[in-house]
N, C-alpha and C positions, 0 to 999 in steps of 0.2 A: 677204413680201419682194418688192420688184417685181425684174423676173426682170434686166433691167439691172445692177441693184445688186447682185443675187447674182452674176451673172456677175463684176461687180468684185471681188468678194469671194472665187471661186474662184481668179481669177486672181493676185490678191494673195497668196493662201496658198499658190499655188504656187511666186512667185517667193521667197517667204520660206522654203518647204521646199527648194528648190534652193540657196539662200544657205546656208542651215543646214547642208545636207549637204556643200557644198564645206568650209566651217569645220570642220565636224567631221572630214573626213578630213585636211585639213590638220594641226589638233590632234592628231590620233592618230600621222600618219605623222613628222612632224619630231622626234619622239621617238627614232626609230630610228636615224637619223644623227647624233643628239645623243649617244645611249649610244656609238655606234660611236667618236667623236672623243673623249669625255672620261673614257670607262670605268666601271665600277662605282661608283667613289666620287664621281666628278664627277656621274654620274647621281644618286645618293642627295641629293646636296648641292641638286641643282635640286628635285628631286621632293619633298623634306621641306617644302619651301614652296611649292610648285605648288598644293596646296589652298586657300590664302589667295586667290592669284590666281582660282582657279578659283571660288570663294565669290563673291568680288567681281564677277566677270565675269558670274556667273548671274543676279545680282541684277540688273546694268546689261542685261543681253541679256534674260533670260527674268521672271523673278520680277516684277519692279517693271514693266517697260513694259508686260507685260499686265494687270497691276492698273490701270496709268494710262489704257490704252487704254480699258477699260472704264467708268472715270470720265468720260473725254471724251465717250465714246459715249452715256454717259447725258444729257448735257447738250443741250438744246434749240436753242441758236445759236451761233453762231462766238463771240462775246464770252464767253459762260458755257464754253466750250469752252477759250479761250486763259487765262481766271482761274482756272478748275479744274487748270489744267497748271502756272500759276503757284504756286499754293497745294504743290501736289505738290512741285514744286521745292525751294518753301523748307522742307519737311518733309524730304525727302530731301537735302538739303544740309546740315541740323543734324544727322542720322542718319551720314551719310560723315565729317564733320569730328570727330564722337565716336569713329567707328573708326580715322580717319587719326592721330589724337593717342593713342587708345589702342595703335595697333601701334607708334609711334615712340617713346612713354614706355617701353613693356612690352616693347619688342624683345628686352632681354637676359634678362628673366625668361622670355619664350615662348621663347627659343632655350635656356635652360638646363634648362625642362620636357620640350623635345625631346631632351636628352641630349646637346647640342652649343651651347657658346657662342657659338662662331665663326659660327653662323648669324644673328646678329642685325643685321650690317650688310644682309644680304638682305631679310629681313624689313620694314627701313625702306627699302627700294629699293622694294619692291611695295607699301609702306602709299600712296604716291603715288599711284595708281591710284584708288583711293578719292576722291578729290579731284574727279576727273572723272565719278564715276558719276552724279551727279545731272544733268548735263548730257546725257549718252547715255541714260539711263533714260528722263527727261522728253522729249526728243527721239523717242526711239523710240515711247514710249507714247502722244504726241499724234497722230504721224501714223498709227501703227497704228488708234488710236480712228477716225480718219475714213478708216477700209480705204484708206490708202494704205501699202503695204509696201515701195516701192522704196527710199526713205532708211534703214529698218531694214537689208534686204538689202545695200546697199552700204556702210553704215559696219560691218557685221559683216564683210564680207570685206575691207574695210578693214584693220580691228583686226587679223585673223588673219594676213594677209600680212606685215602690217609688223612683227608681233611676232615672226612665224617667221623673216623675215631676220635681225631682230637678234639672234636667239636663236643661230641657224646660224652668224652672224658673230662674235658672242660665243666660240663654242666652236672656229671656226677659229683667233683670235688667240691664244686660251688654247693652244691645240696649239702655234701658231708662236713666239710670244713667251714660252711656258714659265711662263703665270700660275699660281698656284696653283688650286684647285678651288673656294675660297671667291670669290676676285677674279672667277672665270669665271660662279658663280652670281649676282653680285652685277650683275654687266653683263647678264647673262641676263634676270635679274627686271627690270631697267631697262626691257627691251621693253614690261612691261605700261603704266606711266604714258605713255610716249612711242607705243604705239600706240592707247591711249585718246586722246590730244591730236589725234591722224591722224584718227581715225574721228569724235571731236567736231566737226571742221571741216564736216563734211555739215550739221550742225545750227547752223550759223553764223546765216543769216539768221533762221531760226526763233527763236534766243536773243535777238536783237536786238531782234526785233519784239514776242515774247512773253514774254521775262523779263524785258529789261533795261530797255525802253521804260516810260515811265508807264503806269500801269494805267488802263484804260479803267473808267468808270462802270459796275457789273454790271447788267444788264437782268431777270435773275431771281434768287431767293435762291440764295446758296452754302452747303454745309456749313460750320460753323465749324472753325476749325484744331483744335479738340480733338475733334470727332466725326471729321475726316479723318485726324487722327492714328491714333485708335481703329483706323479701316478697314484703314490702313496697316498697323497690328501684328497684325491681325487676317487681312484678306483676303491683303493682300499676303505678309506673313509666311508664311502657308500655301504660296501659289505659289511662293515661295522656296525654301522646306522642300523641296516636291515636285521643283523643279527641281536641287536640289542634292544629292539624296540620296547617289549615289555618291561625290561630291567629299567630302561630311561624313565617310564611312566611311574616306577617306584622310585626313582630317584626323586622325582617330583612330589611324591609323597612325602619323603623323607624331610622335605624344606617344607612343606605347607600343613601337613594333618598336623600333627602336635601343636605348632603354633596357632591354627584354625581353632582348634578346641578349646585352648585357653584363652583366646581371644572371646571365643562363644560364652566363655564365663565359667570352663571345668577348672577344677585344681590341677596345678600341675601332675601331680601324683595319678588323678585320675585319667586325664588326657593322656598319660604315659600307658596305663591300663587300657584305655579305649583304643590306641593305636595298635597295641599287641593283639586284641581283639581282630582289629581289622585285619590285620597281617594273616590271620588264620587262611585267609582266602588264596593267599598266594601259593602255598604248597597243593591246595586243590587245584587250582587251575592249571600247575606246573603236570600235575597227573593227568588232568584231563587232557592236556595238549599231546601228552605222551601218546594216550589212546586215541586220539584223533589224527594225529599226522604219522604215528608208526607205519602204520600199513600203507597208505597214499606214497610215502617215501619209498616204499619198494618200486615204485613205477618208473621213479627217477632215470635209473641208466636205460631203460626202454623210451624214455621220452628223448634221452640224449642221443641216441643211438638212431631214431628216427629222424633227427635233426640234423646229425650228421651224415645220413643216407637220402636228406633231401626226399623226404617221404610226407609231404603235407597231410595226406587223408588220415594216414597213421599217427603224426604227431598230433593231430586233431583228436582220434579216438583215445589215445593214452592221456591227454589233456582233461578232456572230459571223464575218462575215468578217474582220476587223480582228484579232480575237483569234486564228482560226485562223492566217492568214499569220502574224502574229507569231510566235507559238508554234512554227510548223513551221519557219522560218526561223532563229529563235535556238537552235532544238533542234538544227538541221543545222549550224549555226555551230560550237556548243558540241561537238558529237562529233566534227566533221571536226577543230578543233583541239585538242582532246585526243588524237585517233589519231596526228597528225602533228606533236605538238608538239616531240619530239626534233630533227627535220629543221628545224622552224620557228625553234627556240631557236638551233641553229646556224648557220642563213642569215643570220637578222636581227641576232644578238647575238654572235656568233664562238665559242658554247660552248654546254656542256650544263648549265652551272650550274643550277641551282633549276627542272629539268625537272619534277619531282614537285609542287613549289611553285605552279608556272603551270599545270600540268594541272589542278589544284584551283581555283585561280583564276580559270580560263576558266568554269567552270561558272555564275559570276556575272552571266554572258552572258543565260545561261537566263531567271534571275530578275530581271534589272534589264530585261528586255525587257518579259516580263509587267507587271512595276509600271508601267514606262512607257505601256504599253497601255490598262492599268486605271484608271490616272489620268487619261488622256486621256477615257476613258469618263465617269468618275467626276466629273469637273469639269464635262461638257457637262451632267449630272444636276444639277449644283449639290449632289452628297453629299460634303462634305468629312470628315465625322466618321470615316469607318474609314480614311480616307488619313492623317489625321492621328495617330491611336492607331497604325496600322501602323508608320509612319515612327518614332514615338517608341519604340514595343515594339524594332524593327532596332536603333536607335541605342543604345539602352540595352543590348543583347544584346553590341554590338560593343565597348560601353565597358567593361562589367564582364567579359565573358571575353578579352578580345583580349590583355592583357598576361599573363595566367595562363597562356594556351595558347602564346604567343610563348616563356617560359621554360620551358615542359616540352617544346615540338615545333619550335621556332624558326621559319622561314617558312612552313614547311608550316602550322602552326599558325595563324597570320596569315590565311594564305589560306583556312583550313577556316571560320574565324569570320567573315570576309567573307561567303563563303556562305549561311552559318548567319541572318546578320544580315538577307540579301537574302531568303532563304526565308519568315522569320519575319516579315517586311515585307510579304512578297506573301499570306502566308495570312492574315493578319489582314484586308487589304484585300478579299481573297477571301470571307470569311466575314462581313464587314460589308457589303458590296455586296448589291443586291437579287436577289432570288431567281433573276430572269431572267437576270441575269449569272453569277451562279454557274452556271448550268446550260448556258450557251455552251461551257463547257470541257469539259462531260462527256457532252453528249448525241450520239447516234448511235457510238458507240464509235470517236471521232475520236481521242482520247488511246491508247488501246491499239494502235491502227493506226499511230500515229506514233511511240510507243515501240519497237514490234518493227521498224517500216522504220529506225530511225536506229539501232538496233542491231545489224541487218543491215550496214548502210552503214559504220560505225564499225570491224566485223569485216574486212570487205572491204578497206579502206583499210590496216590496220594489217599484213594478212597480204600484200599488194599492195607493201607499203615492204619487209617483212621478205624478200620474194622478191627485189626489186629489190637490195636490200643483199646479199645472199647470192650475187647474179649477178657483181656488181661488187667484192666483196671488202671486209672492214672498213675497210682504210685508204682507198680511193678514196670510200667512202660516208660517212668522217668529214669530207671537205672541205666548204667553205660552197658550192663550185658544185655537187657531185653533192648535197647538201642541198636546193640550189634546185631541180633537177632532179626529186629523188625528191617534193618539195612539189608542185609542178606538176602532174605524174602522179598524185599521191593525190588531188588538188584534183579534177581533171577525173574520175576513177573514182569519187570520191564524188558528184559532181555528177550523172551518169550513173545511178549506182544509185540516189540519192535521188529523182531525176526518173520513173524507170521503174518504180519502185517505188510512187511515189504515183500514178501511172497506173492502174498494176494494181490496185491498194487502192482506188481511187477516193478518196484522201484530200481531195480539194479537189472543191466544188460549183466550176461553171461561172463564176458569179459572182469566188470567190475566184482560179481560175486567172489570170482575166483582170487582175487587180492585180498579178501577177507580169510578170517581163519576159519577153517571147516566149511567154506564156501562150496569147493569141489562136491564134498559129502551131501551138502545139501541141495545141490543141483540134482545129483544122482538120486537121491530119495524122494524130491518132487517129482523126477520122471517117472521112477517106478510107480508112484502113486497115480500118477495120469493113466499110465500102462493097465494097472489093476482096475481102474474104473472105466474104461474104454471098452 
């Protein structure tokens, strides 16, 4: 690959990574004020239907655009690229219309199987988003296939900003005008098609030129619609499945948690509120995953470059750095959030309800981050079998066990099954990955050092929080303001203990330290300290 072209690819990947990071943070953060404004039951109403939106946007943002970009990149000239994009648009249009009519006609049936027929109008509202999925996925895929990441990045940010603004406005008017929770949910989910329309405008010129104008004569043979559809189902479907793992688990929750709680003996209104409490874990896991995967993702271009240049030793080093950084950050985020959960729950959501369930749910960060990292490496190696088997095994675990665990253990049971499902997914992926990739996790005592360091950090943070609580007294410690102060102090103590322990135990190589923020400064400071003492 020419150096100039490689630089273009790296810059494009950086732009897309930054926009994805901002979009992910927005997607996680807005749900905290939403829950505070509409309460547990209002949050339940929104979160019950959210997985349908999440799956649609995953298809439009990650799965199908990545597959279409591959199709476009395979074509030898501009005419072939535009024609393959046109065919992809036609196939996606057929698929999206099937989903749209399925959701519209089956809204009441779906809502009834979720245990709440009042959700039907909200399902109908979110269904309209699928009408715009072909425009978004094809436009993004076409430009990504030409290594132009700007349009995708801009459309991604527009979609999130518009959607979040409409949701917060819906929550505000719901409180101000006294709307019921289902009317609020319908308006909030109407943000999905409205945001899709706004982000689709970025691709207006592309659509007019390549999708709606008369098709030019082909310059090279193109795959038939039949072959292309088959590739869409197998290759595109695989990418979509990988990208939507966590959301698919949430979809299972939408069909089982509320019904399981009612079967347990809870009144429907109590069950709705408890599901809303359980759903508090989702934005926390999303934020944890952003932290855990953002910095390791910066190694992806170097990984791709090493693979393209056929440098197996460099590829292994980059893979090791990526896995080690992701695992360390996800472990630190998981242990820190578990240790601080009572204070975080009080600070963000105003109560201590569901603290145990949230502590269990938070462990998802660890396995979800590892799954994300391993799928990135396996995709670069074109190893899909282990991924697919792992995802199917994990989803089967969730589907088969969730309802039973909820009936017996409530929302604690749902949290446990989510963690168990992700653990099964990762275990199957790890066992099915090449031997070199398996060894990355085990070599040089890294895992033992990390577990010991994380345990020490967790104990120090818990003891520090208990000490502060004892000093200020239980009444003051139970306020949101003091919970915020204790959380900030706990985070600072946790970071200091973890970083100091990582340096002392030589947890990371120099390459791995350089990936982390301020890693270069820390290496220099440690080197100066050694010189001073020698």
